[in-house]
NUNUKE-943645 format. One record per residue (C-alpha): residue in three letters; x, z negated, y negated. Coordinates in steps of 0.1 Angstrom, whole numbers, padded with zeros to 4 digits, always signed. Layout:
residues N
alaXZY...
//
This chain:
residues 242
met+0006+0183-0049pro+0022+0186-0084leu+0041+0155-0094ala+0046+0143-0130lys+0070+0116-0123ile+0086+0096-0094phe+0093+0059-0098ile+0117+0043-0073ile+0119+0005-0073asn+0153-0006-0062asp+0151-0039-0043gly+0189-0043-0045ser+0197-0023-0014leu+0203+0011-0031thr+0240+0017-0037ala+0253+0039-0064ala+0258+0066-0038asp+0222+0062-0026gln+0210+0067-0062thr+0231+0098-0067val+0216+0114-0036leu+0180+0104-0046arg+0185+0119-0081ser+0199+0151-0067his+0169+0156-0045leu+0143+0142-0069pro+0153+0152-0105ile+0121+0137-0120ala+0128+0103-0104asp+0133+0072-0125ile+0150+0043-0107his+0141+0008-0118asp+0155-0025-0107arg+0129-0048-0092thr+0137-0076-0116gln+0121-0057-0144phe+0087-0064-0129ser+0085-0100-0119ala+0056-0121-0131ala+0049-0158-0133gly+0021-0168-0110cys+0031-0143-0083pro+0056-0144-0054ser+0089-0125-0057gly+0104-0101-0032gly+0085-0087-0003cys+0074-0057-0024trp+0056-0077-0050glu+0077-0062-0078arg+0065-0027-0066leu+0028-0037-0071leu+0035-0053-0104ala+0054-0021-0115ile+0023-0001-0106ala+0003-0023-0129asp+0025-0011-0157phe+0028+0026-0147val-0010+0029-0141lys-0016+0027-0178asp-0003+0063-0181tyr-0004+0078-0146phe-0025+0081-0115val+0000+0062-0092ile+0005+0068-0055gln+0023+0040-0037leu+0044+0056-0009asp+0066+0039+0016ser+0097+0057+0027asp+0089+0056+0064thr+0060+0080+0060leu+0056+0117+0068thr+0032+0142+0053leu+0026+0169+0079thr-0001+0191+0064asp-0022+0195+0032met-0041+0164+0021pro-0073+0176+0004glu-0088+0141+0003val-0059+0128-0017asn-0060+0157-0041glu-0097+0152-0046cys-0091+0115-0054ile-0065+0125-0080ala-0089+0151-0096thr-0117+0125-0098asn-0095+0095-0107thr-0105+0077-0075gly-0085+0051-0057phe-0076+0053-0020val-0059+0035+0008ile-0049+0044+0044gly-0071+0026+0068thr-0069+0008+0101trp-0098+0021+0122asp-0122+0051+0124asn-0151+0052+0099gln-0137+0023+0080glu-0153+0014+0046ile-0145-0010+0018glu-0167-0040+0022ser-0178-0073+0008met-0149-0098+0007thr-0172-0124+0021val-0181-0102+0051ser-0145-0094+0057ser-0134-0131+0056glu-0162-0142+0079arg-0152-0116+0105val-0116-0127+0105gln-0126-0164+0109lys-0149-0155+0138asn-0124-0132+0156asn-0091-0149+0150ala-0097-0185+0137pro-0063-0184+0118thr-0042-0215+0113met-0013-0222+0089asp+0009-0209+0117ser-0008-0175+0116his+0004-0144+0098val-0001-0147+0061gln-0025-0117+0060met-0048-0132+0086leu-0047-0166+0069ala-0053-0153+0034glu-0082-0131+0046ser-0098-0161+0064arg-0096-0182+0032phe-0112-0156+0009ile-0145-0172+0016asn-0133-0204-0001leu-0128-0185-0034asp-0154-0173-0059cys-0156-0140-0041glu-0193-0131-0040asn-0187-0101-0063leu-0154-0090-0048arg-0146-0065-0021tyr-0118-0060+0004val-0104-0035+0028arg-0079-0040+0056gly-0057-0011+0046cys-0020-0004+0044ala+0000-0008+0012gly+0023+0019+0024phe+0000+0046+0012ser-0024+0037-0016gly-0037+0054-0048phe-0043+0037-0081pro-0062+0057-0107lys-0050+0059-0143ala-0062+0029-0164ser-0079+0013-0134phe-0065-0023-0134asp-0041-0045-0151lys-0015-0071-0142gln-0036-0100-0151phe-0060-0093-0122ile-0031-0096-0098val-0018-0128-0113asp-0052-0145-0114phe-0061-0137-0078ser-0026-0146-0066gln-0029-0180-0081lys-0063-0186-0066ile-0052-0177-0030glu-0019-0197-0034lys-0040-0228-0041glu-0057-0222-0008ile-0027-0215+0015gly+0003-0228-0005ala+0038-0216+0001lys+0025-0194+0029trp+0015-0169+0002his+0052-0163-0005gln+0058-0149+0030trp+0063-0113+0038gly+0029-0095+0040ser+0011-0112+0011glu+0018-0081-0011gln-0001-0059+0012val-0031-0083+0010met-0029-0082-0028ser-0026-0044-0028asn-0057-0041-0006val-0076-0064-0029val-0067-0043-0059val-0077-0010-0043ala-0110-0024-0030asn-0121-0037-0064leu-0114-0005-0084asp-0144+0011-0100lys-0140+0040-0076ser-0121+0039-0043ile-0122+0051-0007val-0107+0046+0027leu-0090+0078+0038pro-0104+0092+0070his-0088+0078+0101pro-0069+0090+0122lys-0063+0120+0099tyr-0043+0094+0079thr-0029+0068+0102asp+0001+0049+0116cys+0023+0062+0143gly+0005+0044+0171lys-0028+0062+0164met-0018+0097+0153lys-0034+0127+0169ile-0015+0158+0163pro-0025+0184+0150gly-0055+0166+0134thr-0033+0140+0117cys-0019+0151+0083phe-0002+0118+0072val+0017+0093+0094his+0031+0059+0085phe+0059+0050+0110ile+0056+0013+0106gly+0081-0012+0119glu+0100-0004+0151cys+0077+0025+0159arg+0100+0051+0145phe+0129+0040+0167lys+0112+0038+0200thr+0111+0076+0206ser+0124+0107+0188arg+0089+0115+0174tyr+0097+0104+0139ala+0130+0123+0138asp+0115+0154+0154leu+0085+0156+0130ala+0108+0149+0100lys+0130+0178+0109asn+0100+0200+0112ala+0088+0189+0078ile+0122+0196+0063gln+0124+0230+0078ala+0089+0238+0064leu+0100+0227+0029leu+0131+0250+0032gly+0108+0279+0041
//
């Protein structure tokens, strides 16, 4: 797909040499320091600055949030259609998944998992949605590693307001790794137009079905367990070289 701009948010781990390599391969890339995008009322670190940066960039662009541990294997017509129609998207978790009422999602998590304060922040936050004024809100258990945000679709204040509400429910737990993904899912689910990409055509490495899968997110240790990530990446590079 044609790209107008690439934004890279440096979390502090990119060296000068890293940035030189990135700029040589991606001439249209702008590299920003994460400290440019902090916001009172939101956690810091854990990718929060990335989402807050998108809230700025989305004023002028359709923004696709893309983790670096992902591979695009074939064409993605659904994503191109979303761009053409200014529709949001997110990579899902199961087959035939849809964006749903936040209340329904919260009740299901409570029933299936009964999270406690020792649970993962995503489970705990989702279970507490029902305590918020969420009757008119929606949710999707997607993955922040591949999400699309239409031009002029939301603003930073929506993030700040929701973040403060859920922090009142679960306290400092909201500042743990994983809360940004919850917030990203909330944003996508509550756009005027948004979809869950078909699964497992778009999926994580544990559920991919080659050749039907066109996009893979190699989450966590998955990319190190076998040579599949490296092999598919080499194939993709060779295809780009022609």
